[in-house]
C-alpha positions as CSV (number, residue, x, y, z in Angstrom):
1,M,2.3,-4.1,10.4
2,S,5.4,-3.6,12.5
3,P,6.5,-0.1,13.6
4,N,9.1,-1.7,15.9
5,N,11.1,-4.0,13.5
6,P,14.6,-2.5,13.1
7,A,15.4,-4.6,9.9
8,R,16.3,-2.5,6.8
9,W,16.3,-3.9,3.4
10,F,19.9,-3.4,2.1
11,H,19.0,-4.7,-1.5
12,L,16.5,-1.9,-1.9
13,L,18.8,0.8,-0.6
14,A,21.5,-0.5,-2.9
15,A,18.9,0.0,-5.9
16,M,18.5,3.6,-5.2
17,T,20.6,6.4,-6.8
18,V,19.7,8.7,-3.8
19,A,17.6,8.4,-0.8
20,G,15.6,11.4,0.7
21,S,12.4,12.4,2.5
22,L,9.6,14.3,1.0
23,A,10.8,17.3,3.0
24,A,14.0,17.1,0.9
25,C,12.2,16.7,-2.4
26,A,9.2,18.9,-1.7
27,H,6.6,19.0,-4.5
28,A,6.6,22.3,-6.6
29,E,4.1,22.9,-9.4
30,G,5.9,21.9,-12.7
31,G,9.2,21.5,-11.0
32,A,11.7,18.6,-10.3
33,V,13.0,17.6,-7.0
34,E,16.6,18.0,-6.0
35,N,16.7,14.9,-3.8
36,G,14.7,11.9,-4.6
37,E,14.7,8.2,-4.5
38,E,15.1,6.4,-7.8
39,P,15.2,2.6,-8.1
40,A,17.7,1.4,-10.8
41,D,15.8,-0.4,-13.6
42,E,18.6,-3.0,-13.8
43,D,18.4,-4.3,-10.3
44,S,17.1,-7.7,-10.2
45,S,15.5,-7.5,-6.9
46,V,13.0,-5.0,-8.1
47,A,10.6,-4.6,-11.0
48,I,10.0,-1.0,-12.2
49,I,7.2,0.2,-14.7
50,D,7.0,3.9,-15.8
51,N,4.6,5.4,-18.4
52,G,6.2,8.8,-18.4
53,I,3.6,10.1,-15.9
54,V,3.9,7.7,-12.9
55,R,6.6,5.3,-11.9
56,L,6.0,2.2,-9.7
57,G,8.2,-0.5,-8.3
58,V,7.8,-3.8,-6.6
59,D,10.1,-5.6,-4.3
60,L,10.7,-9.1,-5.8
61,D,12.4,-10.2,-2.6
62,S,9.2,-9.3,-0.6
63,G,6.5,-11.0,-2.5
64,A,6.5,-8.4,-5.0
65,S,4.9,-5.9,-2.7
66,I,4.7,-2.3,-3.9
67,F,7.6,-0.2,-2.3
68,F,7.9,2.7,-4.8
69,F,5.4,5.2,-6.1
70,A,6.3,8.5,-7.7
71,E,5.7,11.0,-10.4
72,S,8.0,10.1,-13.3
73,E,9.4,13.6,-13.5
74,T,10.4,14.0,-9.9
75,Q,11.0,10.3,-9.0
76,C,10.2,11.2,-5.4
77,N,8.9,8.1,-3.7
78,L,5.9,8.7,-1.4
79,L,5.8,5.3,0.1
80,N,7.6,3.9,3.2
81,H,9.3,0.4,3.1
82,F,11.1,0.3,6.6
83,D,10.3,-3.5,7.1
84,R,8.7,-6.4,5.5
85,G,5.2,-5.1,6.8
86,R,5.5,-1.7,5.2
87,F,4.5,-1.6,1.7
88,I,1.3,-1.3,-0.3
89,Q,0.5,-5.1,0.1
90,Q,-2.1,-7.7,0.7
91,S,-2.7,-8.7,4.4
92,F,-5.4,-10.9,5.9
93,Y,-6.3,-11.8,9.4
94,G,-7.9,-15.0,11.1
95,D,-8.0,-16.6,14.5
96,K,-5.4,-16.7,17.1
97,D,-2.9,-19.4,16.4
98,G,-0.5,-19.3,19.3
99,S,2.0,-17.2,17.5
100,A,3.4,-14.0,19.1
101,W,4.7,-10.6,17.6
102,G,7.5,-10.3,20.0
103,T,5.9,-10.6,23.3
104,Q,2.5,-9.7,21.9
105,P,0.0,-12.7,21.3
106,W,-0.9,-12.6,17.5
107,R,-3.1,-14.4,15.1
108,W,-3.1,-16.1,11.7
109,N,-2.0,-13.1,9.5
110,P,-0.8,-14.0,6.1
111,V,1.4,-11.0,4.8
112,Q,2.5,-10.5,1.2
113,G,5.9,-9.1,2.1
114,G,7.2,-11.4,4.8
115,D,7.3,-11.7,8.5
116,Y,7.9,-9.4,11.4
117,V,11.6,-10.6,11.9
118,G,12.3,-10.0,8.2
119,N,12.1,-13.3,6.5
120,P,10.7,-12.7,2.9
121,A,7.5,-14.2,1.4
122,I,8.1,-16.6,-1.7
123,L,7.7,-15.2,-5.1
124,L,6.2,-18.0,-7.4
125,D,5.8,-16.2,-10.5
126,H,6.1,-12.6,-12.0
127,S,6.0,-11.0,-15.5
128,R,6.3,-7.4,-16.7
129,T,5.8,-5.1,-19.7
130,D,6.6,-1.5,-19.9
131,T,3.5,-0.5,-18.0
132,T,2.2,-3.7,-16.4
133,I,3.4,-6.1,-13.8
134,Y,1.8,-9.6,-12.9
135,T,2.9,-11.4,-9.5
136,R,2.0,-14.6,-7.8
137,S,3.3,-15.4,-4.3
138,T,3.1,-17.4,-1.0
139,P,2.8,-15.1,2.0
140,K,4.4,-15.5,5.4
141,N,2.5,-15.7,8.6
142,W,3.5,-12.4,10.1
143,A,4.1,-13.4,13.7
144,G,4.6,-17.3,13.3
145,G,7.1,-17.0,10.3
146,E,5.9,-20.0,8.4
147,D,5.0,-19.9,4.7
148,V,1.2,-19.9,4.4
149,T,1.0,-22.6,1.8
150,D,-2.7,-23.0,1.7
151,T,-3.0,-19.4,0.4
152,V,-2.0,-17.6,-2.9
153,M,-1.7,-13.9,-3.4
154,E,-1.7,-12.5,-6.9
155,S,-1.7,-9.0,-8.3
156,W,-2.1,-7.4,-11.7
157,I,-0.7,-3.8,-11.8
158,T,-1.5,-1.6,-14.8
159,L,-0.3,2.2,-15.2
160,D,-2.8,4.1,-17.1
161,G,-2.2,7.8,-17.4
162,N,-1.8,9.3,-13.8
163,I,-3.6,6.2,-12.2
164,A,-1.9,3.0,-11.2
165,H,-4.7,0.2,-11.1
166,L,-4.1,-2.8,-8.9
167,R,-6.1,-5.8,-9.0
168,Y,-5.6,-8.2,-6.1
169,R,-6.7,-11.9,-5.7
170,F,-6.3,-14.0,-2.4
171,V,-7.2,-17.6,-2.4
172,Y,-7.5,-19.8,0.7
173,T,-7.4,-23.5,0.3
174,G,-7.1,-24.5,4.0
175,D,-9.8,-26.2,6.0
176,H,-10.0,-23.8,9.0
177,E,-13.2,-21.6,9.4
178,H,-11.7,-18.2,10.7
179,E,-14.2,-15.7,12.3
180,A,-15.0,-12.6,10.5
181,R,-12.5,-9.8,11.0
182,H,-11.3,-6.5,9.5
183,Q,-9.3,-7.1,6.4
184,E,-6.8,-4.6,4.8
185,M,-7.9,-3.8,1.4
186,P,-4.8,-3.3,1.1
187,A,-2.3,-2.1,3.7
188,V,-0.8,1.3,2.7
189,F,2.3,2.7,4.3
190,V,3.5,6.4,3.1
191,D,6.2,8.8,4.1
192,Y,5.9,10.3,7.5
193,D,6.1,13.8,5.9
194,L,2.5,13.2,4.4
195,A,0.8,14.0,7.8
196,E,-2.8,14.9,7.0
197,L,-5.4,12.2,6.2
198,V,-8.3,13.6,3.9
199,H,-11.5,11.8,3.0
200,Y,-15.2,12.3,2.6
201,T,-17.6,11.3,5.4
202,G,-20.9,13.0,4.2
203,D,-24.1,11.3,3.0
204,E,-24.0,13.0,-0.6
205,P,-20.9,11.2,-2.3
206,W,-19.4,12.8,-5.2
207,T,-21.1,16.2,-4.9
208,N,-18.0,18.1,-4.0
209,G,-19.0,18.2,-0.4
210,P,-16.6,19.4,2.4
211,L,-13.8,16.8,3.0
212,T,-12.8,15.6,6.6
213,R,-9.2,16.3,7.6
214,V,-7.4,14.6,10.5
215,V,-3.9,13.9,11.5
216,P,-4.0,10.4,12.9
217,G,-2.4,9.4,16.3
218,W,-1.3,6.2,17.7
219,P,-2.7,3.5,17.8
220,N,-5.3,2.6,15.2
221,E,-8.3,5.0,14.7
222,Y,-11.2,4.3,12.4
223,H,-13.2,6.4,9.9
224,E,-16.0,6.3,7.4
225,T,-15.3,7.1,3.9
226,T,-18.5,7.4,1.9
227,E,-16.6,8.1,-1.4
228,H,-14.5,5.1,-0.8
229,W,-11.0,7.0,-1.1
230,S,-8.7,8.6,1.1
231,A,-5.4,10.5,0.8
232,Y,-2.4,11.5,2.8
233,V,-1.3,15.0,1.9
234,N,1.3,17.6,2.9
235,D,0.7,21.4,3.8
236,A,0.2,22.3,0.1
237,D,-2.7,19.6,-0.1
238,W,-0.5,17.4,-2.5
239,G,0.1,13.7,-1.9
240,L,-1.2,10.2,-2.5
241,G,-4.6,9.1,-2.9
242,V,-6.0,5.5,-2.6
243,Y,-9.4,4.5,-4.0
244,T,-10.9,1.0,-3.2
245,P,-14.4,0.9,-4.7
246,G,-16.9,-0.7,-2.4
247,T,-15.0,-0.1,0.8
248,S,-16.5,2.6,3.1
249,E,-14.2,2.2,6.2
250,L,-10.7,2.8,6.9
251,T,-8.2,2.4,9.9
252,A,-5.2,4.7,10.2
253,Y,-2.2,5.7,12.4
254,R,0.9,7.7,12.4
255,Y,4.0,6.1,14.0
256,R,6.5,8.8,15.0
257,G,10.0,8.6,13.7
258,S,12.3,9.7,10.9
259,S,10.7,10.4,7.6
260,G,11.8,9.1,4.2
261,P,11.3,5.8,2.2
262,D,13.2,3.9,4.8
263,G,12.4,6.0,7.8
264,R,11.2,4.5,11.2
265,G,8.2,6.9,11.2
266,T,5.2,6.3,8.7
267,S,1.8,7.4,8.1
268,Y,-0.5,4.3,7.6
269,F,-4.0,3.7,6.5
270,S,-6.1,0.8,5.0
271,P,-9.4,0.7,3.5
272,I,-11.1,-2.2,5.5
273,R,-13.9,-4.8,4.9
274,T,-15.1,-7.2,7.5
275,L,-14.6,-10.8,6.0
276,A,-14.3,-14.3,7.3
277,I,-11.4,-16.4,5.8
278,T,-13.2,-19.7,5.1
279,P,-12.4,-22.8,3.1
280,G,-12.2,-22.2,-0.6
281,I,-12.7,-18.4,-0.3
282,V,-11.5,-16.5,-3.2
283,I,-11.3,-12.5,-2.5
284,E,-10.7,-10.2,-5.4
285,Y,-10.7,-6.3,-5.3
286,D,-9.5,-3.3,-7.3
287,V,-7.4,-0.4,-5.9
288,Y,-6.5,2.8,-7.6
289,L,-3.4,5.0,-6.7
290,T,-2.7,8.6,-7.9
291,I,-0.5,11.5,-7.0
292,G,-1.6,15.0,-7.1
293,T,-3.5,17.8,-5.4
294,L,-6.6,16.9,-3.4
295,K,-8.8,18.5,-6.2
296,E,-6.9,16.3,-8.8
297,I,-7.2,13.2,-6.7
298,R,-10.9,13.5,-6.1
299,E,-11.8,14.4,-9.7
300,R,-9.8,11.3,-11.0
301,F,-11.4,9.0,-8.5
302,H,-14.9,10.5,-9.4
303,E,-14.1,9.8,-13.0
304,I,-13.4,6.1,-12.3
305,S,-16.5,5.8,-10.1
306,N,-18.5,6.9,-13.2
307,G,-16.9,4.3,-15.6
308,G,-14.2,6.7,-16.6
309,G,-12.4,4.3,-19.0
310,K,-10.7,2.4,-16.2
311,D,-11.4,-1.3,-16.0
312,E,-12.9,-2.4,-12.8
313,G,-14.1,-5.8,-14.0
């Protein structure tokens, strides 16, 4: 989504006790950070869950998109939420519909968070326990700005140890047969300070083969991921990993700018599948997030791929 939208989400900033980049809250083994971003539990515009290992927050004023993910101890947010398009969130693409993203012709593109000028999506329902969140929303058409009322986006989020398990569902009840396109499964925007994208591209997955490393440029580039996970990491090989089982391609870019959760710069990637949005389609998929070293990230995702006690059903 938009690298050019200057809107800032002041309700999120008001929910933070301190705002800082990963450079300011650099990870140290077993240590806390001096400057992080901690959303306040009592803020009604966000929902926060924390199991003592990881902490996750959704923005209830942006379709309950995920804007915050951190280790519980450090509370250092690894995500970027510069505008309504920058979260961990659902996003789908269809045919050209006459809309324009600024001066750029765009297409039907329901987005969980809202549209490119900053109008929010509609939250229909949500519930929360200490370690789970359920949400249901009506997305906005990214460039057109209208509520996409013939679609519904749902999410079930569960914290399990050092893993955040996301289960997404997208339902389309419209009557237009869209052509097949790359679909974001999901869109992921992280702090610009996490610069190196790492994944496995070989033909022997889960055998500890050498990993591929790249610092993405601008605009989008595409990569194979035969273990179905990728991670953005810093110079210490520490960062955020995302695993979408059954998804062996990704798209990525880095947009230059200031770092930090609300910084203009961001490191983006998305696992992608090629799907057509057709009448009555229901798209469901699982995503797993974790924070750690590359070794830890890969081991955790390998365990999930083997059954590992994490529910994928």
